[in-house]
C-alpha positions in Angstrom: -18.8 72.6 -51.8 -21.3 71.0 -54.6 -18.6 70.9 -57.3 -16.3 68.3 -55.6 -19.2 66.4 -54.6 -20.8 66.4 -59.0 -16.9 65.4 -59.5 -16.9 62.6 -56.9 -20.6 60.9 -58.2 -19.1 61.3 -61.7 -16.0 59.4 -60.8 -18.0 56.7 -59.3 -20.5 56.4 -62.5 -17.2 56.2 -64.4 -15.7 53.7 -62.7 -19.0 51.5 -62.1 -19.3 52.0 -65.8 -16.3 50.7 -66.5 -16.9 47.7 -63.7 -20.1 46.8 -66.2 -17.9 46.8 -69.5 -15.1 44.5 -67.9 -17.9 42.1 -66.5 -19.5 42.1 -70.1 -16.5 41.9 -71.5 -15.1 38.6 -69.6 -18.5 37.2 -70.4 -18.1 37.7 -74.0 -14.3 36.1 -74.1 -15.9 33.1 -71.7 -19.0 33.1 -73.8 -16.5 32.7 -77.4 -14.3 30.2 -75.4 -17.0 27.8 -74.7 -18.5 27.9 -78.4 -14.7 27.5 -79.6 -13.9 24.9 -77.1 -16.8 23.2 -76.1 -15.5 20.1 -76.7 -12.4 20.2 -74.4 -15.5 21.4 -71.6 -18.0 18.2 -72.5 -14.7 15.8 -72.4 -13.3 17.4 -68.7 -17.1 16.4 -67.8 -17.6 13.5 -69.2 -14.4 12.1 -67.6 -14.8 13.7 -64.6 -18.3 12.1 -64.0 -17.1 9.2 -65.6 -14.8 8.9 -62.4 -17.1 9.7 -60.0 -19.6 7.2 -61.1 -16.7 4.3 -60.7 -15.9 5.2 -57.6 -19.3 5.2 -56.5 -20.1 2.2 -58.5 -16.9 0.0 -56.8 -17.2 1.2 -53.3 -18.8 -1.4 -50.6 -22.2 -1.4 -50.3 -24.0 0.4 -47.5 -26.8 -0.3 -45.1 -28.6 3.1 -44.4 -30.7 3.6 -40.8 -32.6 6.3 -39.7 -34.1 7.0 -36.8 -36.1 11.2 -35.3 -36.3 12.4 -32.1 -38.0 15.5 -31.2 -35.9 17.6 -29.3 -36.5 21.5 -27.3 -40.1 21.1 -26.8 -42.7 18.2 -25.6 -45.1 20.5 -24.3 -48.3 21.8 -24.6 -47.0 25.8 -23.8 -48.7 28.4 -26.1 -46.3 30.9 -27.1 -48.9 33.7 -27.1 -49.5 33.4 -23.6 -45.9 33.3 -23.0 -43.6 35.5 -25.0 -40.7 34.7 -22.7 -40.6 31.1 -23.5 -41.1 31.7 -27.2 -37.9 33.6 -27.6 -36.4 30.8 -25.6 -37.7 28.1 -27.6 -34.7 28.7 -30.5 -32.1 28.8 -27.8 -33.3 25.4 -26.1 -34.0 23.6 -29.4 -29.9 24.9 -30.5 -29.0 23.8 -27.0 -30.3 19.8 -27.0 -28.9 19.9 -30.8 -25.3 20.9 -29.4 -25.8 18.1 -27.2 -26.6 15.6 -29.0 -23.5 16.0 -31.0 -21.6 16.4 -27.3 -18.1 14.5 -26.8 -19.9 12.7 -23.5 -23.2 11.3 -25.8 -21.4 10.7 -28.9 -18.8 8.6 -26.7 -21.3 6.8 -24.6 -22.9 5.6 -27.8 -19.8 4.0 -29.6 -18.8 2.5 -26.3 -22.3 0.8 -26.6 -22.3 -0.1 -30.5 -18.6 -1.2 -30.7 -18.2 -2.6 -27.1 -15.1 -1.4 -26.1 -13.7 0.9 -23.8 -10.9 3.3 -25.1 -8.8 5.1 -22.4 -8.5 9.4 -23.6 -5.7 10.0 -26.1 -5.7 9.7 -30.1 -7.0 6.9 -30.4 -10.2 7.8 -28.8 -10.7 11.1 -30.6 -9.7 9.1 -33.8 -12.5 6.5 -32.5 -15.3 9.4 -32.6 -14.3 11.0 -35.3 -14.8 7.7 -37.6 -18.1 7.1 -35.3 -19.6 11.0 -36.2 -18.3 10.6 -39.6 -20.9 7.9 -40.7 -23.7 9.4 -38.5 -26.0 12.2 -40.4 -27.8 14.2 -38.0 -30.0 16.5 -40.3 -33.0 18.9 -38.4 -36.2 19.3 -40.3 -37.2 22.6 -41.0 -40.0 24.9 -39.5 -40.1 21.5 -36.9 -38.8 20.5 -33.4 -37.6 17.2 -35.4 -34.3 15.9 -35.9 -33.4 12.8 -38.1 -30.5 10.8 -37.5 -28.9 8.2 -39.7 -26.1 6.3 -40.0 -24.6 3.7 -42.2 -22.5 1.0 -42.6 -21.3 -2.4 -44.7 -23.6 -4.2 -42.0 -27.0 -3.8 -41.8 -27.0 -4.3 -37.4 -24.2 -2.3 -37.1 -25.8 0.6 -38.9 -29.5 0.3 -36.4 -27.3 -0.2 -33.1 -25.2 3.3 -34.5 -28.4 5.1 -34.5 -30.2 3.4 -31.3 -27.4 3.9 -29.1 -27.0 7.5 -29.6 -31.0 7.8 -29.4 -30.8 6.0 -26.1 -28.1 7.8 -24.4 -29.0 11.3 -25.8 -32.4 11.3 -24.3 -31.4 10.1 -21.0 -28.8 12.5 -20.6 -31.2 15.1 -22.1 -33.9 14.4 -19.4 -31.5 14.2 -16.1 -30.3 17.6 -17.6 -33.6 19.0 -17.7 -34.8 17.9 -14.8 -32.2 19.2 -12.8 -32.5 23.0 -14.7 -35.6 23.1 -13.6 -35.3 22.1 -9.9 -32.7 24.9 -10.1 -35.5 27.1 -11.9 -37.8 26.6 -9.4 -36.1 27.6 -6.6 -34.5 30.6 -8.0 -37.8 31.6 -8.8 -39.0 31.1 -5.3 -36.1 33.2 -4.0 -36.6 36.2 -6.5 -40.8 35.6 -5.7 -39.5 36.0 -1.9 -37.3 39.4 -2.7 -40.7 41.1 -5.0 -42.4 40.6 -1.5 -40.5 41.8 1.0 -39.7 45.1 -1.8 -43.2 45.6 -1.9 -44.2 45.5 1.5 -41.3 48.0 2.1 -42.3 50.5 -1.2 -46.4 50.3 0.5 -45.0 51.2 4.1 -43.2 54.3 2.5 -46.3 54.6 0.7 -48.2 54.6 3.7 -46.0 56.9 6.1 -46.1 59.5 3.2 -49.8 59.7 3.1 -49.8 60.0 7.4 -47.6 62.9 7.0 -48.9 64.7 4.4 -52.7 63.1 3.3 -53.8 63.4 0.7 -53.6 66.3 -1.6 -54.6 67.4 -4.7 -51.5 68.2 -6.5 -53.5 69.0 -9.6 -55.7 71.9 -8.3 -53.0 73.5 -5.7 -50.5 73.6 -8.9 -53.1 75.1 -11.3 -53.6 77.5 -8.1 -50.3 78.5 -7.6 -49.6 79.5 -11.3 -52.3 81.7 -11.2 -51.0 83.3 -8.2 -47.7 83.2 -9.8 -49.1 85.1 -13.2 -50.9 87.4 -11.0 -48.0 89.0 -9.2 -46.0 88.8 -12.2 -48.7 91.3 -13.8 -48.9 93.4 -10.6 -45.2 93.7 -11.0 -44.7 94.6 -14.5 -47.4 97.6 -13.6 -45.4 98.6 -10.3 -41.4 98.8 -12.9 -44.0 101.0 -15.1 -45.0 103.2 -12.5 -41.4 103.5 -11.3 -39.8 104.2 -14.6 -42.2 106.5 -15.2 -41.8 108.6 -11.9 -37.7 108.4 -12.4 -38.7 110.6 -16.0 -40.5 113.1 -14.0 -38.0 113.2 -11.5 -35.2 114.0 -14.0 -37.5 116.8 -16.2 -38.6 119.0 -13.2 -34.7 118.2 -11.4 -33.6 120.1 -14.7 -35.0 123.4 -13.3 -33.2 123.6 -10.6 -29.8 122.9 -11.8 -27.6 125.7 -10.5 -26.7 128.3 -13.0 -29.2 127.2 -15.3 -31.2 130.3 -16.2 -34.0 128.5 -18.9 -36.8 130.9 -20.1 -40.4 130.3 -17.9 -42.2 129.0 -20.9 -39.5 126.0 -21.3 -39.1 125.4 -17.3 -43.3 124.8 -16.7 -43.4 122.3 -19.9 -41.0 120.3 -17.6 -44.0 120.0 -15.0 -46.0 117.4 -15.7 -48.4 118.8 -12.7 -49.3 122.0 -14.5 -51.9 121.4 -17.4 -52.4 123.6 -19.9 -55.0 126.3 -18.6 -52.8 126.7 -15.5 -49.9 127.3 -17.5 -51.7 129.6 -19.3 -52.8 131.8 -16.4 -49.2 132.1 -15.0 -48.0 132.8 -18.1 -50.5 135.9 -19.7 -49.0 138.8 -16.9 -45.7 138.1 -18.5 -47.3 137.8 -22.2 -49.7 141.0 -22.0 -46.5 143.0 -21.0 -44.7 141.7 -23.8 -47.6 142.2 -26.1 -47.6 146.5 -24.5 -43.8 146.7 -25.1 -44.3 145.8 -28.6 -46.8 148.2 -29.4 -45.2 151.1 -27.9 -41.7 149.9 -29.6 -43.7 150.2 -33.0 -44.2 153.9 -32.5 -41.8 155.4 -29.7 -38.3 155.6 -29.7 -36.0 152.2 -27.7 -34.9 155.0 -25.4 -38.3 156.5 -24.9 -39.4 156.5 -21.0 -42.2 154.3 -22.0 -40.2 151.9 -23.5 -37.5 151.7 -20.9 -40.4 151.2 -17.9 -41.8 148.3 -19.9 -39.2 146.6 -20.5 -37.8 146.8 -16.7 -41.4 146.0 -15.9 -41.6 142.7 -18.2 -38.0 141.8 -16.6 -39.1 141.6 -13.2 -42.3 139.7 -14.3 -40.7 136.9 -15.8 -38.2 136.7 -12.7 -40.4 136.8 -10.8 -42.4 133.7 -12.7 -38.6 132.1 -12.9 -38.6 131.5 -9.2 -42.4 131.1 -8.8 -42.1 128.0 -10.9 -38.8 127.0 -9.5 -41.1 126.9 -6.2 -43.6 124.6 -8.1 -40.5 122.4 -9.3 -39.6 122.2 -5.6 -42.8 121.0 -4.6 -43.5 118.6 -7.4 -40.3 117.4 -7.4 -41.1 116.8 -3.4 -44.7 115.1 -4.4 -42.6 112.4 -6.8 -40.4 111.2 -4.4 -43.1 110.3 -2.2 -45.0 108.3 -5.3 -41.6 106.7 -5.7 -41.4 105.7 -2.3 -44.8 104.2 -2.2 -44.6 102.4 -5.5 -40.6 101.1 -4.0 -42.4 99.8 -1.1 -45.0 97.9 -3.1 -42.6 96.4 -5.5 -40.5 95.0 -2.4 -43.8 93.5 -1.3 -44.5 92.2 -4.2 -40.7 90.6 -4.1 -41.2 88.8 -0.8 -44.4 87.4 -2.3 -43.0 85.7 -4.7 -39.9 84.2 -3.2 -42.5 82.7 -0.5 -44.6 81.7 -3.4 -41.1 80.1 -5.2 -40.8 78.4 -2.1 -44.4 77.3 -2.2 -44.0 75.7 -5.3 -41.1 73.5 -5.0 -42.1 72.3 -1.9 -45.4 70.8 -3.6 -42.9 70.1 -7.0 -40.8 68.0 -4.0 -44.1 66.5 -2.3 -45.4 66.0 -5.7 -42.1 63.8 -6.7 -41.7 62.4 -3.8 -46.2 60.8 -3.6 -45.2 59.3 -7.4 -42.1 58.0 -6.2 -43.3 56.1 -4.0 -46.4 55.7 -5.9 -44.7 53.8 -8.7 -42.6 51.2 -6.6 -45.5 50.2 -4.9 -47.2 49.6 -8.8 -43.5 48.0 -10.2 -43.3 45.6 -7.3 -46.9 44.2 -7.7 -46.3 43.8 -10.7 -42.5 42.1 -10.1 -44.3 39.8 -7.6 -47.3 38.4 -9.9 -44.3 38.0 -12.8 -41.9 35.9 -10.1 -45.1 33.8 -9.4 -45.9 33.0 -12.7 -42.4 31.5 -13.0 -42.3 29.9 -9.5 -45.7 28.1 -11.3 -44.1 27.7 -14.6 -41.1 26.3 -12.8 -42.9 23.8 -10.6 -45.4 22.8 -12.5 -43.3 20.4 -15.0 -46.8 19.7 -17.1 -46.7 23.3 -18.1 -43.4 23.6 -20.4 -41.1 20.4 -21.0 -38.1 21.2 -22.7 -36.9 17.5 -23.4 -36.3 15.0 -26.1 -38.3 11.8 -26.6 -37.8 8.8 -29.6 -40.4 8.9 -32.2 -38.7 6.6 -34.2 -36.5 4.0 -33.7 -33.4 2.7 -36.6 -34.4 -0.3 -38.2 -32.4 -3.0 -39.4 -32.1 -2.5 -43.1 -32.9 -4.9 -45.6 -31.0 -4.0 -48.7 -27.9 -1.9 -49.1 -28.9 2.1 -50.7 -28.1 2.3 -53.8 -25.7 4.9 -54.9 -26.8 6.9 -57.6 -29.8 9.0 -56.9 -31.5 11.0 -59.6 -30.2 14.1 -57.6 -27.2 13.1 -57.0 -26.7 12.1 -61.1 -27.6 15.8 -61.9 -25.4 17.4 -59.0 -22.1 15.6 -60.3 -23.7 16.4 -64.0 -23.7 20.0 -63.0 -20.8 19.7 -60.9 -19.0 18.3 -63.2 -19.8 20.4 -66.1 -18.8 23.7 -64.6 -15.6 22.0 -64.3 -15.4 21.7 -67.7 -16.3 25.6 -68.8 -14.4 26.5 -65.5 -11.3 24.8 -67.4 -12.0 26.2 -70.8 -12.3 29.9 -69.3 -9.1 29.5 -67.8 -6.9 27.7 -70.5 -8.7 30.8 -72.8 -7.5 33.4 -70.1 -4.1 31.7 -69.9 -3.7 31.4 -73.4 -4.2 35.0 -74.4 -3.7 34.6 -78.2 -5.7 34.8 -81.5 -6.5 31.6 -82.3 -9.5 31.9 -84.5 -11.9 34.2 -85.8 -14.7 34.2 -83.0 -11.9 35.0 -80.5 -11.4 38.6 -82.0 -15.0 39.4 -82.2 -14.9 41.2 -78.7 -12.8 43.7 -80.8 -15.9 45.0 -82.6 -14.0 45.5 -85.8 -14.9 43.6 -88.7 -12.7 40.7 -90.3 -11.4 41.8 -93.2 -9.6 39.6 -94.6 -8.1 35.7 -94.1 -5.2 34.5 -95.5 -4.2 30.7 -94.4 -0.8 29.3 -94.1 1.3 29.5 -96.9 2.7 26.2 -98.4 4.0 27.2 -101.4 7.8 28.9 -102.2 10.7 28.3 -100.4 11.5 32.0 -100.9 9.5 34.4 -99.6 9.6 36.4 -102.4 8.5 33.4 -104.7 5.2 33.4 -101.9 4.6 36.9 -103.5 4.7 35.6 -106.8 2.4 32.7 -106.1 0.2 34.9 -104.8 -0.2 36.8 -107.9 0.1 33.3 -110.5 -3.0 33.8 -112.7 -1.8 30.4 -114.0 -1.9 28.2 -111.0 -4.1 29.7 -108.4 -3.2 29.3 -105.0 -5.5 29.4 -101.6 -3.2 32.7 -100.6 -3.7 34.7 -104.1 -7.8 33.9 -103.2 -7.8 35.1 -99.9 -5.5 38.4 -101.0 -8.4 39.0 -103.7 -11.1 38.7 -101.4 -9.2 41.2 -99.0 -8.9 43.3 -101.8 -13.0 43.1 -102.4 -13.4 43.8 -99.2 -11.4 46.9 -99.3 -12.9 48.2 -102.2 -16.4 48.1 -101.1 -15.4 49.4 -97.4 -14.0 51.8 -98.7 -16.1 53.3 -101.6 -13.0 51.9 -103.9 -9.3 52.3 -103.6 -8.1 54.6 -106.6 -6.8 57.5 -105.0 -6.5 55.8 -101.6 -3.9 55.4 -99.5 -3.9 52.2 -97.4 -1.7 51.5 -94.0 -0.3 48.1 -92.8 0.3 47.8 -89.4 0.6 45.0 -86.2 0.4 45.2 -82.7 3.4 43.5 -82.3 6.5 42.8 -84.5 6.9 39.5 -86.2 3.1 39.1 -87.1 3.3 39.1 -91.1 2.7 42.6 -91.7 5.3 43.3 -93.9 4.5 40.3 -96.3 0.7 40.5 -96.2 1.9 44.2 -97.8 3.6 43.1 -100.0 1.0 40.4 -101.3 -1.8 42.9 -100.8 0.2 45.8 -102.6 1.3 42.9 -105.7 -2.9 41.9 -105.9 -3.8 45.7 -106.0 -1.4 46.0 -109.0 -3.0 43.8 -111.1 -6.7 45.6 -110.5 -6.0 49.0 -109.7 -3.1 50.3 -112.0 0.0 51.4 -110.8 0.7 50.9 -107.2 3.4 52.3 -105.1 4.6 50.2 -101.5 6.4 52.5 -98.8 8.4 50.7 -96.3 7.7 53.0 -93.6 9.3 50.9 -90.8 12.6 52.4 -90.6 13.5 50.7 -87.8 14.0 47.0 -89.0 13.9 47.3 -93.0 12.9 44.0 -94.7 11.3 45.0 -97.5 14.4 44.8 -100.1 15.6 41.7 -98.8 12.3 40.1 -99.0 12.2 41.1 -103.1 15.7 40.9 -103.2 16.3 44.1 -104.5 19.2 46.1 -102.7 18.9 49.8 -103.2 20.8 52.4 -102.0 18.2 55.3 -101.3 14.4 55.3 -99.7 11.9 56.9 -97.7 14.4 58.0 -95.1 16.7 59.8 -97.4 13.8 61.4 -98.9 12.7 63.1 -95.8 16.2 63.6 -95.1 16.4 66.1 -98.4 19.1 63.7 -99.4 17.6 61.9 -102.5 14.7 62.9 -104.8 11.5 61.1 -104.9 11.9 59.4 -108.6 15.5 58.0 -107.1 14.6 56.5 -104.0 12.3 54.2 -106.0 12.5 51.0 -107.7 10.6 49.1 -110.0 9.6 45.2 -109.2 9.4 42.4 -110.7 5.9 42.5 -110.3 4.2 44.3 -112.8 2.5 47.9 -111.8 4.3 47.5 -108.5 7.2 50.2 -107.5 8.3 50.2 -103.9 9.8 53.0 -101.8 12.2 51.2 -99.4 12.7 52.3 -96.1 15.9 53.5 -97.1 19.4 54.5 -94.5 18.3 53.8 -90.8 17.7 57.1 -89.0 18.9 57.7 -85.5 14.9 58.7 -84.5 12.5 57.7 -87.1 9.8 59.3 -85.2 11.5 62.9 -85.1 12.1 62.5 -89.0 8.4 61.8 -89.5 7.7 64.9 -87.5 10.2 67.3 -89.1 9.9 66.0 -92.3 7.3 66.1 -95.3 5.5 63.1 -95.4 2.9 64.5 -96.7 4.8 66.0 -99.3 6.0 62.5 -100.6 2.5 60.9 -100.1 1.0 63.5 -102.4 3.5 63.4 -104.9 3.0 59.5 -105.1 -0.9 60.1 -105.5 0.3 62.1 -109.1 1.8 59.1 -110.1 -0.3 56.2 -108.7 -3.1 54.7 -108.4 -2.8 53.5 -105.2 -0.5 54.0 -101.7 0.0 50.8 -99.5 2.2 51.7 -96.5 4.0 48.8 -94.4 3.7 50.3 -91.1 5.9 49.8 -88.1 3.8 48.1 -85.4 1.7 49.9 -83.4 2.9 48.9 -79.6 5.8 50.9 -78.5 6.5 52.9 -80.8 5.4 56.4 -82.3 5.7 56.2 -85.4 2.5 54.2 -86.5 0.9 57.0 -84.8 2.2 59.8 -86.5 1.6 57.8 -90.3 -2.1 57.0 -89.3 -3.6 60.3 -89.6 -2.3 60.4 -93.1 -4.0 57.2 -94.6 -7.5 56.4 -95.7 -7.6 53.2 -94.4 -5.6 51.7 -91.6 -5.7 47.4 -91.0 -4.0 45.3 -88.6 -2.5 42.0 -89.1 -3.0 39.1 -86.5 -0.8 36.0 -86.7 -3.2 33.1 -85.5 -1.5 31.7 -82.1 0.9 34.6 -81.5 -1.1 38.1 -81.3 -1.7 39.0 -77.8 -5.6 39.7 -77.4 -4.3 42.1 -75.0 -2.3 43.6 -77.4 -4.6 43.6 -80.0 -7.0 46.0 -77.8 -4.1 48.5 -76.8 -3.6 48.8 -80.4 -6.5 49.4 -81.0 -7.4 51.9 -78.7 -3.8 53.4 -79.3 -5.4 54.0 -83.4 -8.8 55.5 -81.8 -6.5 57.8 -79.4 -4.9 59.5 -82.3 -8.7 59.9 -83.9 -7.8 56.7 -86.2 -10.5 53.7 -86.2 -8.8 50.5 -87.8 -10.9 49.3 -91.0 -10.7 46.2 -89.7 -8.6 43.2 -89.1 -6.6 41.0 -91.9 -6.3 37.8 -89.7 -3.0 35.7 -90.7 -1.5 32.1 -90.5 -5.0 30.3 -90.0 -5.0 26.2 -90.6 -7.6 24.7 -93.2 -9.9 23.7 -90.1 -10.7 27.2 -89.6 -12.6 28.0 -92.6 -10.5 27.4 -95.7 -11.3 23.5 -96.2 -13.3 23.9 -99.4 -11.3 26.3 -100.9 -7.9 23.7 -100.3 -10.2 20.8 -101.5 -11.1 22.5 -104.1 -7.5 23.8 -105.6 -6.3 20.1 -105.1 -9.2 18.7 -106.8 -9.0 20.3 -110.0 -5.9 19.4 -111.6 -7.0 15.6 -111.4 -10.7 16.9 -112.3 -9.1 19.0 -115.5 -7.0 15.3 -116.2 -10.1 13.3 -116.6 -12.3 15.7 -117.9 -9.8 17.6 -120.8 -12.7 19.4 -122.1 -14.1 20.9 -118.8 
């Protein structure tokens, strides 16, 4: 049973950990979004705050009048003396507060203020709603005080609205409280009379009981009954033991009288309890002496000798006489035992009659005691009830002791100048709310725009950024882009970015010689193939001979990119249709060889499983220093999951503004599920503002500097 409980507890812990991890990811992502787009949040906050401040500034001036009223208690009541009243205090306060905003009070106050009487209908409902909309009712904490405030564009109207509402409410409250106390007083008197009649009836029952039974010492009588009952139980137990003993003795003695039973006299005497050991010895002595004499004669005489025969006959006669004597003694003992049994049975019946009588006496005593306690408790309870109802009647009739009414403490005054629409608290609240709105807009925007936009958007994946590739701006074709990357006479920011990527990989993997690099991306069209070619080209400048393997057998484009159509490739090598050397061609870039995809197979995943890709890599490393694999996308395909374990390092390409963060996270998790942790991320398509401003300015300024200073 404990195993399912432990398993369920472990599942709950896992769910809690997943929830905390999701919360941490959300908070981290929100923090990164605010850091990246803080200016948008600030702009939203400024625009919203400005609009609210403009609305408040352009609004007509407001004149505010305030009044103060005490409701619920005008009393010298002491809660410690009257707990019931103290419990009703909050209800009384809430009742008067509802009365203050009731339709009757507000309608009368509105008619006094506006000097109009509206018939029931939509117009009156709208007027009441407008009237209450210009009045603020604020109960003061931990008091019975309520502050009323009203605003209007005319000073006299705001004061009149407050004072009329106070006057109507106080008169209505006093009328309500007065009628309530009259009803309470009448009800209290009626309850007092009922309690008095009930008390008289209870006392009459108590008197009748005492006249009939007197004052009974119930405790002493109950103890005496208990003692007698215990004594009878002990006596009854002794009689039962005696009867059981007699029954056993009768059974043993009766065995000697069973017809046809001829036990030896010694055994028969042993069943008789009345024969003591001495008597038993005397009775058996003659027979024992004859037996001894017979044994002596048989020792010296023949068995048919007349003396032996005579002794044998005499012993038999003696034993038969002894047996008959024992039977007679058994009959006598049985008669005596049955007589004793009758005596004890009679005593047992007598004890039973005494027990029944004692039980009846105990029941009658308990019934009398219960009746006495009942009438006694009734008297005590009705005495307390009479005292309570008299106190209620006294409180209801004494208005000076408790007054649940209303009293005006401060009337509304005509304001001299309008209130300012701006207060420090209001300004802080507006700024706080607008700041929250700006942050919400940024967070929602960040969750709607799920693409990788800058380096800080990938900080949540716990992988280093090993390469930052700017937007390519030179070369009309992709081949020219690759050639411009490795051009030394005219360096470009793209070339420097890939050289920095080469340096990061060299340090991160402790050297690249003899290593296999796999370049992939979460989804198609994110620049992994062009990144693989340019990285392989840069590596060919420093690492010796480099082989670029196109492992994307589903959408091959490496031959078209390098403008080198080739009839054979990796698929043909894996299928055994071509040799490794025949499938490779030398590119226009020095030291860079390419193993294209070749023929498109119907099932590339099965080809990787059945093929000899590990042998291809082993043969490649015998000739080339570094092997770069252009892998298919991770998501939706099994190819990369099959190829990644063969690589020494895996790099993920993510394009700015295109790669989805959830797709990037899913790709990392899929690789980790295969036991492969990516070496890092390559951010592709970055703009100048993403960290390449210095580089662009440097390369643009270099020719001009060279022209102005030829000797530099």
